[in-house]
C-alpha positions in Angstrom: 110.1 126.7 144.4 106.9 128.1 146.0 106.4 131.0 143.5 103.8 131.5 140.7 105.0 132.5 137.2 103.9 136.1 137.9 106.0 136.1 141.1 109.0 134.8 139.3 108.7 137.6 136.8 108.1 140.2 139.5 111.1 139.2 141.6 113.3 138.2 138.6 115.9 140.8 139.2 116.4 139.5 142.7 116.5 135.9 141.6 119.1 136.7 139.0 121.5 138.0 141.7 123.9 135.2 142.5 123.9 136.3 146.2 120.1 136.2 146.4 118.6 133.7 144.0 115.5 131.7 144.6 116.6 130.7 148.1 117.1 134.3 149.1 113.8 135.4 147.7 112.1 132.7 149.6 113.7 134.0 152.8 112.4 137.5 152.0 108.9 136.1 151.4 109.0 134.4 154.8 110.2 137.5 156.6 108.1 139.6 159.0 109.0 143.2 159.7 107.4 145.8 161.9 107.8 149.5 160.8 107.3 151.9 163.7 106.2 155.2 162.1 104.6 155.6 158.7 106.3 158.9 158.0 109.4 160.1 156.2 111.5 157.0 156.9 108.7 154.5 157.2 107.3 155.4 153.8 110.3 154.4 151.6 111.1 151.4 153.9 107.6 150.1 153.4 107.6 150.7 149.7 110.9 148.9 149.0 110.1 146.0 151.3 106.7 145.6 149.7 108.3 145.8 146.2 110.9 143.2 147.3 108.2 140.7 148.2 108.5 140.7 152.0 105.9 138.3 153.4 104.5 140.4 156.2 104.8 144.1 157.0 103.4 145.6 160.2 103.0 149.3 160.5 102.2 151.2 163.7 101.4 154.9 163.8 98.7 156.8 165.7 98.8 159.9 163.5 96.8 161.1 160.4 98.2 162.4 157.2 98.8 166.2 157.2 99.5 168.3 154.2 102.9 169.2 155.5 103.8 165.4 155.5 103.6 165.1 151.7 106.9 166.9 151.1 108.8 163.7 152.2 106.3 161.0 153.2 106.0 159.5 149.7 103.6 156.7 150.6 100.8 159.3 151.2 99.0 161.3 148.5 97.1 164.6 148.6 93.8 162.7 148.7 95.0 161.0 151.9 95.1 164.2 154.0 93.3 163.5 157.4 93.3 159.8 156.7 95.1 157.5 159.3 98.6 157.0 158.1 98.6 153.3 158.7 95.5 152.9 156.5 97.0 155.2 153.8 100.2 153.1 153.8 98.4 149.8 153.7 96.4 150.9 150.6 99.5 151.9 148.7 101.3 148.6 149.6 98.3 146.6 148.5 98.3 148.4 145.2 102.1 147.9 144.7 102.2 144.3 145.7 99.1 142.3 146.7 101.4 139.4 147.7 102.3 141.2 150.9 100.3 140.8 154.1 99.9 144.1 155.9 99.1 144.4 159.6 98.2 147.9 160.8 98.1 149.3 164.3 96.5 152.7 164.6 98.0 153.6 167.9 101.2 154.9 169.5 104.1 152.6 170.3 104.3 152.6 174.1 105.7 150.6 177.0 102.3 149.0 177.4 102.0 147.5 173.9 105.6 147.3 172.8 106.3 143.7 173.7 102.9 142.4 172.5 103.4 144.0 169.1 107.0 143.2 168.4 106.8 139.5 169.4 105.3 138.5 166.1 108.1 140.1 164.0 111.6 139.1 163.0 113.0 142.6 162.5 112.0 146.0 163.7 112.5 149.3 161.8 112.7 152.6 163.7 111.1 155.2 161.5 110.2 157.6 164.3 111.1 161.3 164.8 111.4 161.7 168.5 114.0 160.5 171.1 111.6 159.0 173.7 110.2 156.5 171.3 113.7 155.7 169.9 114.9 154.7 173.3 111.7 152.8 173.9 112.2 150.9 170.6 115.8 150.1 171.5 115.0 148.9 175.0 112.1 146.7 173.9 114.2 145.1 171.1 117.2 144.5 173.3 115.2 143.0 176.1 113.2 140.9 173.7 116.2 139.9 171.6 115.0 141.5 168.4 117.2 143.0 165.7 116.3 146.5 164.6 117.4 149.3 162.3 117.8 152.8 163.8 117.3 155.8 161.6 117.3 159.6 162.3 117.1 162.6 160.0 117.2 166.4 160.6 117.7 169.3 158.2 120.3 167.9 155.6 121.7 165.0 157.7 120.9 161.4 158.4 122.2 158.6 160.5 121.6 154.9 160.9 122.9 151.7 162.3 121.7 148.1 162.7 121.4 146.3 166.0 121.5 142.5 166.4 121.6 140.7 169.7 125.1 140.8 171.2 126.2 144.0 169.3 126.1 147.7 170.2 122.6 149.1 170.8 121.3 152.7 170.8 122.1 153.2 174.4 125.7 152.1 173.9 126.0 155.1 171.7 123.6 157.5 173.4 123.1 156.7 177.0 119.8 158.6 177.6 117.5 161.0 175.9 118.8 164.6 175.4 117.7 167.3 177.8 114.9 169.8 176.9 115.8 172.3 174.2 118.8 170.3 173.2 117.7 169.0 169.8 114.8 170.3 167.6 112.5 167.9 165.7 112.0 167.9 162.0 108.7 169.8 162.4 110.6 172.5 164.3 113.9 172.7 162.4 112.9 171.4 159.0 114.3 168.6 156.8 115.1 168.2 153.1 112.5 165.8 151.9 114.9 163.6 149.8 116.9 162.9 152.9 114.1 160.7 154.2 114.3 158.7 151.0 118.1 158.4 151.2 118.1 157.0 154.7 114.9 155.0 154.4 116.3 153.1 151.4 119.4 152.3 153.4 117.3 150.9 156.2 115.3 148.8 153.7 118.5 147.5 152.2 119.7 146.5 155.7 116.4 144.6 156.3 116.8 142.6 153.0 120.5 141.9 153.8 119.4 140.6 157.2 117.0 138.1 155.7 119.2 137.0 152.8 122.5 137.0 154.7 124.1 139.0 152.0 127.0 141.3 152.8 127.7 143.0 156.1 125.1 144.7 158.3 125.7 148.1 159.9 126.3 146.4 163.2 128.8 148.2 165.5 128.9 151.0 162.9 127.1 154.3 162.8 126.6 155.6 159.3 126.0 159.3 158.9 125.8 161.6 155.9 125.4 165.3 155.1 123.5 165.9 151.8 124.9 169.4 151.4 128.3 167.9 150.7 127.3 164.3 150.1 129.9 163.2 152.6 129.3 159.8 154.1 131.0 158.8 157.3 131.1 155.5 159.2 132.1 155.5 162.9 133.1 152.2 164.4 131.3 151.4 167.7 131.2 148.5 170.1 128.9 147.1 172.8 129.5 149.0 176.0 129.9 147.1 179.3 128.4 150.1 181.0 125.4 150.2 178.8 122.3 150.6 181.0 120.3 148.0 179.0 122.7 145.5 177.4 125.8 146.1 179.6 127.2 143.9 182.4 125.1 145.5 185.1 121.9 146.7 183.4 119.8 149.3 185.2 117.1 149.4 182.5 115.2 146.2 183.0 111.7 147.4 182.2 110.3 149.7 179.5 110.2 153.5 180.1 107.9 156.0 178.5 110.1 159.1 178.5 108.3 162.4 178.3 108.5 164.0 174.9 110.3 167.4 175.4 109.4 170.2 173.0 112.3 172.1 171.7 112.3 175.9 171.9 113.2 176.6 168.3 113.6 180.3 168.9 116.5 179.6 171.3 118.2 177.5 168.7 118.0 180.2 166.2 119.3 182.7 168.7 122.3 180.4 169.4 123.0 180.2 165.7 123.5 183.9 165.4 
């Protein structure tokens, strides 16, 4: 057992679990996870994976901390405003658990760096807030054979699923990015801060289940919830033979940087009247 006495104490509640035990904790310690986005979803994911003793956490984000982020991005504090998000996140992880190795990438996740960055990781977490990058993450992971967790939040709602090779991917559910003005972003339509924590902890649980082999992953299932009513819904999905990236005759064979379309929030409000 390759743990110090302090580590045994730190992870004792995991080790006590019959389904995890020492062997499971060792698998967690050996795991390498890349979190794309150090925002509302990436923050709780990073915190819980660090607390769990994950061996290596990579974080990529090209943004800096803004005061408006603090309502939901719990890994950042007031003193971190204007600091690069990846640096802020690394500092908190190091304070929480110095056992964890943290790699940071202060840059955007693009078609040019995607394969080079994800190659060193066992599992990828989508913590982004825009469709072009979500499709890029999906395509890169599918083409590279990497499992990943999708997550999305808006207003009072969240959704997530887990992809592993051979199972339904993001394009199986959503063929291509939505057209301009179809869906607003959180910065345009707002989001209840706690929603990010709810979904992020689900994503973190999926990561830990993946490494330990405990339970059933959210593969071929889309989990969604509405916090107004606390209704949770699971929709069964399956891999599509007509999927443009993982189907029988794929048309997406290289990575695409889709243009980020800004939503006209005024038109959405008008449509709601």
